[in-house]
N, C-alpha and C positions, 0 to 999 in steps of 0.2 A: 889083189883083196877089195880092192873099189868095187869091182864091178859086180861083185858076189855079193857086199853091202850091196850096192843098189839093186839090186836083184830082190833080196829080202826085204829089204823096206819098204821097198812098191808091191811088194806082196803080201805082204804085212797091211797095208793101207789100202789094199783093196779087199782086203779083208773085211777088218773095220768098216769100211762103208755097205758091201755088201749088208754085213749083220746088221748095221744100224738102218740100211733100209727095211732090213727084211723081219726086223726085231730088238727094241729098244730096252730091251732086256737090261738085266742086270748087268755089272759090271765087277773086276777082281784087280785087287791093287797083287801088282809085282814086283817085291822086290830083292835088289842083289845086293845079297849079302856077302860073298866073297869072292876075291880080286881074280883079275882074268890072267894076270902073269904066270906063265909058263902053262898054259892052254892054249888048243889050238885054234889058229885064223879062226876057222868054220866057227870057233864056240865063243869065240871075240866079235864077229861079225852077225850072231844071232842076238848078244846083248845090247850090242851099238843099234840093232835094225830096231831094238824096242823104242828106242830113245834115252835111254841108260845111260848116262856119262860116268857117274861118282859112285863112290859106294856108299852103300846103303840108304842108297833112293829107289824109291815109293812111284810108279808108275801107275793110273788105271788106264785100265784096257776093257773092252769089251769083250762077256764071258762069252766063248765059245768053246768047242773043241779044238778050233785050230787054236787057237791062244791060247789054251790046255797043254797043247802038246808040242808046243814051237819053248811054253816051261819047260815041261818033262821033256826035251833033248837035250839039257843043261840046268837040271835039277842038282848038283852041287856049284852051282852058281847064282839062281835065281829059288825064288819060294814067293809060294800064293800064301798072301796075307789078309786074313777073314777077316 
């Protein structure tokens, strides 16, 4: 799982850096609202790669299609708070 987690984390960092250089536009707030217990390792890695460690934690990320796609992969665990 650590290789997959590292890959996802690096991918998100690269996408965030690329988006910040192209467009310093909006940000979205992503909230982790349901426990990862019982879900697959890939889904757990997606949540952890966003930098989320605690239940009900909210993080800000750049508002771009890639971030919205990541949240869309695990809508039962994450939600976008506007």
